[in-house]
C-alpha positions in Angstrom: 0.0 0.0 0.0 1.2 3.5 -0.8 2.6 5.1 2.4 0.1 8.0 2.1 -2.8 6.1 0.4 -5.5 3.9 1.8 -7.5 4.7 4.9 -6.1 6.9 7.7 -7.4 7.7 11.2 -7.0 11.2 12.4 -7.8 13.1 15.6 -7.4 16.8 16.4 -5.4 18.0 19.4 -6.1 21.0 21.5 -3.2 23.0 20.1 -4.3 22.6 16.4 -2.2 19.6 15.8 -3.2 16.1 14.8 -2.5 12.4 15.6 -2.6 10.1 12.5 -2.4 6.4 11.8 -2.7 4.3 8.6 -5.2 1.5 8.8 -5.5 -2.0 7.4 -8.9 -3.0 5.9 -9.9 -4.6 9.2 -9.3 -1.3 11.1 -6.1 -2.3 12.7 -3.0 -0.1 12.5 -0.8 -0.8 9.4 2.1 1.4 10.7 3.0 3.5 13.7 1.0 6.5 14.7 2.4 9.9 14.1 1.9 13.3 15.8 2.1 16.5 13.8 1.9 20.1 14.9 -0.6 21.3 12.3 -3.7 19.3 11.4 -4.2 21.2 8.1 -0.6 20.5 7.0 -0.8 16.9 8.1 -3.8 16.3 5.7 -2.2 18.5 3.0 0.9 16.3 3.1 -1.2 13.2 2.3 -3.1 13.9 -0.8 -3.5 10.2 -1.9 -5.4 9.2 1.2 -8.6 7.4 0.0 -10.7 7.9 3.1 -10.1 9.7 6.4 -11.6 8.1 9.5 -12.4 10.9 12.0 -14.7 11.5 15.0 -16.9 14.1 13.4 -16.9 15.9 10.0 -18.1 19.0 11.7 -15.0 19.0 14.0 -12.4 18.7 11.3 -13.7 19.4 7.8 -14.5 23.1 8.1 -10.9 23.8 9.1 -9.6 22.0 6.1 -12.1 23.8 3.8 -11.0 27.1 5.2 -7.4 26.2 4.2 -8.5 25.4 0.6 -8.1 21.6 1.0 -10.3 18.8 -0.4 -10.7 15.2 0.7 -12.4 12.6 -1.5 -14.0 10.5 1.2 -14.4 10.2 4.9 -15.8 7.9 7.6 -17.7 9.8 10.2 -17.6 7.9 13.5 -20.5 9.8 15.1 -22.7 9.6 12.0 -22.0 5.8 11.8 -22.9 5.4 15.4 -26.3 6.9 15.0 -27.0 4.7 12.0 -25.9 1.6 13.9 -27.9 2.5 17.0 -31.0 2.8 14.8 -30.3 -0.5 13.1 -30.1 -2.1 16.5 -33.4 -0.6 17.6 -31.7 1.9 19.9 -32.3 5.1 18.1 -32.3 8.1 20.5 -29.4 6.7 22.6 -26.3 9.1 22.7 -24.4 8.9 19.5 -21.2 10.7 20.4 -17.8 8.9 20.2 -17.5 9.3 23.9 -20.9 7.5 24.4 -19.9 4.7 22.0 -16.6 4.2 23.9 -18.5 4.1 27.2 -20.8 1.4 25.9 -17.9 -0.6 24.8 -16.4 -0.5 28.3 -19.8 -0.9 30.2 -19.4 2.5 31.7 -22.1 5.1 32.3 -23.0 6.6 29.0 -22.6 10.4 28.8 -25.4 12.4 27.1 -24.7 14.0 23.8 -23.7 17.6 23.9 -26.5 20.0 23.2 -27.1 20.6 19.5 -25.8 24.0 18.5 -28.8 26.4 18.6 -30.3 27.8 15.4 -28.3 31.0 15.6 -27.4 33.0 12.5 -24.0 32.3 11.1 -22.7 35.8 11.7 -19.5 34.5 13.3 -16.9 32.1 12.0 -16.9 28.5 13.2 -13.6 29.3 14.8 -15.6 31.0 17.5 -17.9 28.0 18.1 -17.3 25.8 21.1 -14.9 22.9 20.1 -15.3 19.4 21.5 -12.6 18.0 23.8 -10.0 16.0 22.0 -10.6 12.3 21.5 -7.6 10.0 21.8 -6.5 8.1 18.7 -6.5 4.8 20.4 -10.1 5.3 21.6 -11.1 6.4 18.1 -9.7 3.1 16.7 -11.4 1.1 19.4 -14.8 2.5 18.5 -14.1 2.2 14.8 -13.2 -1.5 14.9 -16.3 -2.1 16.9 -18.4 -0.3 14.3 -16.9 -2.4 11.5 -17.9 -5.5 13.5 -21.4 -4.2 13.9 -21.7 -3.5 10.2 -20.8 -7.1 9.5 -23.7 -8.3 11.8 -26.3 -6.0 10.1 -29.2 -7.5 8.2 -27.6 -6.6 4.9 -24.0 -5.8 5.7 -23.0 -4.5 2.3 -26.0 -2.2 2.2 -25.3 -0.9 5.7 -21.7 -0.2 4.8 -22.9 1.7 1.8 -25.3 3.7 3.9 -22.6 4.8 6.3 -20.4 5.8 3.4 -23.2 7.8 1.9 -24.1 9.5 5.2 -20.4 10.4 5.7 -20.3 11.8 2.1 -23.4 13.9 3.0 -21.6 15.4 5.9 -18.8 16.6 3.6 -21.4 18.0 1.1 -23.3 19.8 3.8 -20.1 21.4 5.2 -19.1 22.5 1.7 -22.6 24.0 1.0 -22.5 25.8 4.4 -19.2 27.4 3.4 -20.2 28.2 -0.2 -23.7 29.6 0.6 -26.5 30.3 -1.8 -26.0 33.7 -3.7 -28.4 36.1 -2.3 -29.1 39.8 -3.2 -30.1 41.7 -0.1 -31.3 44.7 -2.2 -33.6 42.5 -4.2 -34.9 40.9 -1.1 -35.7 44.3 0.5 -37.5 45.4 -2.6 -39.6 42.2 -2.6 -40.5 42.8 1.0 -41.4 46.4 0.4 -43.6 45.4 -2.5 -45.4 42.8 -0.5 -45.6 44.2 3.0 -45.2 48.0 2.6 -43.3 50.1 4.9 -41.9 49.0 8.3 -43.0 51.1 11.3 -40.3 52.4 13.6 -42.2 51.0 16.6 -41.3 47.5 15.4 -44.9 46.3 14.9 -46.5 44.8 11.8 -45.6 46.4 8.5 -48.2 48.5 6.8 -49.9 45.9 4.6 -50.4 43.5 7.5 -51.8 46.2 9.6 -54.3 47.1 6.8 -55.3 43.5 6.4 -55.8 43.2 10.1 -58.1 46.2 10.0 -60.1 44.6 7.1 -60.5 41.4 9.1 -61.7 43.3 12.1 -64.1 45.4 10.1 -65.5 42.3 8.5 -66.3 40.8 12.0 -67.6 44.1 13.3 -65.1 44.1 16.2 -61.4 44.0 16.9 -60.0 40.6 16.0 -56.3 39.7 15.9 -55.8 37.5 12.8 -52.5 36.2 14.1 -54.3 34.4 17.0 -56.2 31.4 15.5 -58.3 30.9 18.7 -59.6 34.5 18.5 -60.4 34.0 14.8 -62.3 30.8 15.5 -64.3 32.6 18.2 -65.1 35.4 15.8 -66.4 33.0 13.2 -68.5 31.3 15.9 -70.1 34.7 16.9 -71.0 35.0 13.2 -72.7 31.6 13.3 -70.0 29.8 11.5 -68.3 26.8 13.0 -64.7 26.2 12.0 -62.1 23.9 13.6 -59.0 25.7 12.4 -57.8 28.6 10.3 -56.2 26.4 7.6 -56.7 27.6 4.1 -58.7 24.7 2.8 -61.3 25.1 5.6 -61.5 28.8 5.3 -62.0 28.7 1.6 -65.3 26.8 2.2 -66.8 29.7 4.2 -68.8 32.4 2.8 -67.8 35.4 4.9 -66.2 38.8 4.1 -63.3 38.1 6.6 -62.0 35.1 4.6 -60.1 36.8 1.8 -58.2 39.4 3.9 -57.6 36.6 6.5 -56.1 34.3 3.9 -53.9 37.2 2.5 -52.8 38.0 6.0 -51.8 34.5 6.7 -49.7 34.3 3.5 -47.9 37.6 4.2 -47.5 36.9 7.9 -45.5 33.8 7.1 -43.2 35.8 4.8 -42.8 38.5 7.4 -42.0 36.2 10.3 -40.0 33.5 8.4 -38.2 35.5 5.7 -38.7 39.2 6.5 -36.2 42.0 7.3 -35.0 40.3 10.5 -34.2 37.1 8.6 -32.3 39.0 6.0 -30.2 40.8 8.6 -29.5 37.6 10.5 -28.9 35.0 7.8 -27.4 36.8 4.8 -23.7 37.8 5.0 -21.4 38.9 2.2 -24.0 38.1 -0.5 -24.6 34.5 0.7 -27.3 32.7 2.6 -25.8 29.9 4.9 -28.5 28.1 6.9 -26.4 25.3 8.3 -27.5 22.0 6.8 -28.0 19.0 9.1 -27.7 15.7 7.2 -29.7 12.7 8.5 -31.4 14.8 11.1 -34.8 13.2 10.8 -35.7 9.5 11.3 -36.2 9.1 7.5 -32.8 10.5 6.7 -34.1 13.7 5.2 -32.0 16.8 5.9 -33.1 19.8 8.0 -31.3 23.1 8.6 -30.0 24.7 11.8 -32.4 27.6 11.3 -33.0 30.1 8.5 -36.0 28.2 7.0 -33.9 27.1 4.0 -36.2 24.2 3.2 -39.3 26.5 3.1 -38.4 29.5 1.0 -41.5 30.9 -0.7 -41.2 31.3 -4.5 -41.6 35.1 -4.2 -38.6 35.3 -1.9 -36.5 33.2 -4.2 -36.3 36.2 -6.5 -33.4 37.3 -4.2 -31.4 34.2 -4.9 -29.5 35.6 -7.9 -26.4 34.2 -9.5 -23.2 36.2 -9.5 -22.4 38.2 -12.6 -21.4 35.8 -15.4 -22.6 32.8 -13.4 -25.8 30.7 -13.4 -27.9 28.6 -11.1 -28.5 25.1 -12.4 -31.7 24.0 -10.6 -32.6 20.3 -10.9 -35.7 18.5 -9.6 -35.8 14.7 -9.4 -39.0 13.7 -11.4 -41.5 11.7 -9.4 -38.8 10.4 -7.2 -40.7 8.4 -4.5 -42.9 6.4 -6.9 -39.7 5.5 -8.8 -38.1 4.5 -5.5 -41.1 2.2 -4.7 -40.6 0.5 -8.1 -36.9 -0.1 -7.3 -37.3 -1.4 -3.7 -40.4 -3.5 -4.4 -39.0 -5.1 -7.6 -42.5 -5.1 -8.9 -42.0 -6.0 -12.6 -44.9 -3.9 -13.9 -44.0 -0.8 -11.9 -40.4 -1.1 -12.8 -41.4 -1.1 -16.4 -43.5 2.0 -15.9 -40.6 3.7 -14.0 -38.1 2.7 -16.7 -39.2 5.6 -18.9 -38.0 9.1 -18.3 -41.3 10.7 -19.3 -44.3 11.4 -17.0 -44.6 8.3 -14.8 -48.3 9.0 -13.9 -49.3 9.1 -17.6 -47.6 5.8 -18.2 -49.2 4.3 -15.1 -52.7 5.6 -16.2 -52.3 3.9 -19.6 -51.6 0.6 -18.0 -54.1 0.5 -15.1 -56.5 3.5 -15.1 -57.9 3.8 -18.6 -55.8 6.8 -19.3 -57.0 8.7 -16.2 -53.7 10.3 -15.0 -55.2 11.9 -11.9 -56.6 8.6 -10.6 -53.3 6.9 -11.3 -51.4 9.6 -9.3 -53.9 9.4 -6.4 -53.7 5.7 -6.4 -49.9 5.5 -6.3 -49.4 8.3 -3.7 -52.2 6.8 -1.7 -50.3 3.6 -1.5 -47.2 5.4 -0.3 -48.9 7.7 2.1 -51.6 5.4 3.4 -54.8 6.9 1.9 -57.0 3.9 2.4 -60.5 5.2 2.5 -63.1 6.6 0.0 -61.8 7.0 -3.5 -58.3 6.2 -2.2 -59.4 2.7 -1.3 -61.0 2.2 -4.8 -57.8 3.4 -6.5 -55.6 1.3 -4.3 -57.6 -1.8 -5.2 -57.0 -1.1 -8.9 -53.3 -0.5 -8.2 -53.0 -3.8 -6.2 -54.4 -5.8 -9.1 -51.9 -4.4 -11.6 -48.9 -3.9 -9.3 -49.2 -6.5 -6.5 -45.6 -6.6 -5.4 -45.4 -2.8 -5.0 -48.5 -2.6 -2.9 -47.5 -5.6 -0.8 -44.2 -4.0 -0.1 -45.7 -0.9 1.6 -48.5 -3.0 3.1 -45.8 -5.2 4.8 -44.1 -2.1 6.1 -47.3 -0.7 7.5 -48.1 -4.0 9.2 -44.6 -4.1 10.8 -45.1 -0.6 12.1 -48.5 -1.5 13.5 -46.9 -4.5 15.3 -44.1 -2.4 16.8 -41.3 -4.1 14.7 -38.3 -2.4 13.2 -38.7 -1.1 9.6 -35.7 -0.4 7.4 -35.0 1.5 4.3 -33.4 -0.3 1.4 -29.9 0.5 2.6 -30.7 -0.1 6.3 -31.7 3.2 7.9 -34.1 2.1 10.6 -37.3 3.5 12.0 -37.8 3.0 15.8 -40.3 0.4 16.6 -42.9 2.6 18.4 -41.6 6.1 18.7 -43.9 9.2 18.3 -43.2 12.8 18.3 -41.4 12.5 21.6 -39.1 9.9 20.2 -38.3 12.1 17.3 -37.4 14.9 19.6 -35.1 12.6 21.6 -33.4 11.6 18.4 -32.4 15.2 17.9 -34.7 16.3 15.2 -34.5 20.2 14.9 -37.4 22.5 14.2 -37.7 24.8 11.2 -39.1 28.3 10.9 -42.5 28.9 12.6 -45.6 28.3 10.5 -48.2 30.9 9.7 -51.0 31.3 12.3 -53.3 28.2 12.2 -51.0 26.3 9.9 -49.7 22.8 10.6 -46.0 22.4 11.6 -43.3 21.7 9.0 -42.7 18.2 7.7 -39.7 16.6 9.3 -40.1 13.1 7.9 -43.2 12.2 9.8 -46.7 11.7 8.6 -49.7 13.4 10.4 -50.9 11.3 13.3 -47.6 9.6 14.0 -47.4 11.2 17.4 -50.4 9.1 18.4 -49.9 5.8 20.2 -52.5 4.3 17.8 -50.9 1.3 15.9 -52.5 2.4 12.7 -50.8 5.8 12.9 -47.5 4.1 13.3 -48.3 1.9 10.3 -49.0 4.9 8.2 -45.7 6.3 9.1 -43.7 3.1 8.4 -45.6 2.6 5.1 -44.2 6.0 3.9 -40.9 5.6 5.7 -39.6 2.7 3.6 -40.2 4.8 0.5 -39.3 8.2 1.8 -36.2 6.9 3.6 -35.0 4.9 0.7 -35.4 8.0 -1.5 -33.2 9.8 1.1 -30.6 7.0 0.7 -30.6 7.5 -3.1 -30.3 11.3 -2.7 -27.2 11.0 -0.5 -25.5 8.8 -3.2 -26.6 11.2 -5.9 -25.0 14.1 -4.0 -21.8 12.1 -3.5 -21.6 11.2 -7.2 -22.3 14.9 -8.2 -19.7 16.1 -5.8 -17.1 14.0 -7.5 -18.2 15.1 -10.9 -17.9 18.8 -10.0 -14.4 18.4 -8.4 -12.6 19.7 -11.5 -14.9 22.7 -12.1 -15.4 26.0 -10.5 -19.1 25.0 -9.9 -20.3 24.7 -6.3 -23.2 22.8 -4.8 -25.2 25.5 -2.9 -28.6 24.1 -2.1 -30.3 20.7 -1.5 -33.7 19.6 -0.3 -35.2 16.2 -0.6 -35.5 16.0 -4.3 -34.0 19.2 -5.5 -30.4 20.4 -5.9 -28.9 23.7 -6.9 -25.5 24.3 -8.4 -23.9 27.8 -8.8 -21.5 27.8 -11.7 -19.9 30.0 -14.4 -22.2 30.3 -17.3 -19.8 28.3 -19.5 -20.0 25.4 -17.2 -23.8 25.1 -17.1 -24.2 22.5 -19.7 -21.5 20.3 -18.2 -23.3 20.7 -14.8 -26.6 19.6 -16.2 -24.9 16.5 -17.7 -23.2 15.8 -14.4 -26.5 16.0 -12.5 -28.3 13.6 -14.8 -25.3 11.2 -14.7 -25.3 11.4 -10.9 -29.0 10.4 -10.8 -28.2 7.3 -13.0 -25.2 6.4 -10.9 -27.0 6.7 -7.6 -29.9 4.6 -8.9 -27.5 1.7 -9.8 -25.4 1.9 -6.7 -28.3 2.2 -4.3 -30.7 -0.3 -5.8 -28.5 -2.4 -8.1 -29.2 -2.9 -11.8 -33.0 -2.4 -12.4 -35.0 -0.9 -15.3 -35.9 2.1 -13.1 -34.7 5.4 -14.2 -34.2 8.6 -12.1 -34.5 11.5 -14.4 -34.2 15.2 -13.6 -36.0 18.3 -14.8 -33.3 21.0 -15.0 -33.3 24.7 -15.5 -30.4 27.1 -16.1 -31.3 30.5 -14.7 -29.9 33.6 -13.3 -32.7 33.8 -10.6 -33.8 30.9 -8.6 -37.5 32.0 -8.8 -37.4 31.6 -12.6 -36.6 27.8 -12.4 -40.2 26.8 -11.8 
């Protein structure tokens, strides 16, 4: 083996140095450990290392990025520990390297340090609290035990691939946090002024919200605060109208003069609170928006952010996301990703044939099972994934079951396992807890996003409505969706890893990712090559994640100067 190649373990020291050790494939040392005074220079001197094994990407990678270094691959001990704990039915137990070491030695397990609060990234990460150093011999001990636990997984090869993908996601997230989405503060301010009017020096609601609040009150004939759902519901009751919430779909069914200004107020209120002037001041620095991505921070593997509402940016606010002069934003959406994932994981021959085309999947599905009715085909397939098993959903599901029995059986089995309290896994092995609700999700460290508008439901963090209930059917609805949504998150990680490798020789930068969408900021002359790289990454991820199947994972792409113009 090349002296500087292969796999190396590395730990940071308090004085900015590093301890390093080359590893054999089984995790044992292949040479003596070395101590070097500068972590950055230690990595720079070993450009041929294939994979770095370290405690936490967050601990080391930002320092290397700041020095202009790049590593191809890493193994993140703490990310791996969380995946392995989940696979063993222990999701929510402390995941730190210190906790893993304590479990190995049957010592009291320390709690994980508190997750960094969702504070704006106004300061450099150099000012963030750094974890205490972790000895190299302890790192190796935990690493070797994790290799053993991978070998005992239900599907060891898939589990190892999931850990590699999660570790790659950690690299991508740190790189996106450093690059940031290009953001024009002047455009953002103009959008806010056009929508909300002037701000009052007193700090209250902007002019347009105040006007709408007055219109709502006038319609009710008394002062009503539209930002308080309980007060609005009481006002409707006084008018002889019974409503259970102030959600749009329910209000739209009411014939009352307060409805239209109330709906407009709710829409603008969300923008003001989640992406208004305060947000702009807090989250945009030097022409870039950096929300702090958190890979694998939901049970299903979907990403969240450490504040900033990055995954809920309204289209009107996206007008402020403008490429630098001479650059472009390449925006790519994976087409009908979850139905394609269901075809791949269920191995249903008929559905794989439908998903083997890069055109509209629902149209192809309707031609085969729903007499050309695309809407019924879409409702049936999404109903199977999300558990819509009543009314028309039940009728559509029956038709789907006749034509694609293996696909429906796959999600039915997952739902049954959830109802019975059993572990349910994604294709690569990410595992849902047997019977955890909202409290279990919170214990697992799932962060919250920006506040919703008054009367709106909370943001989706990988759970279906009703999962917080102890009702077995609610758990079944969650696990039915989990096997598809979580497997889609597995695919997305490998797509990001493949795309990252493809972009390594370009000036292009990954700047945004959410579920099934990726945005790359690149010089205009690289845009065509970036589009090609994204489509190739989707194909590669499909084959690496699910093996060779007929299923295709196409992207709809747009090359734009402004994010809002992409769709």
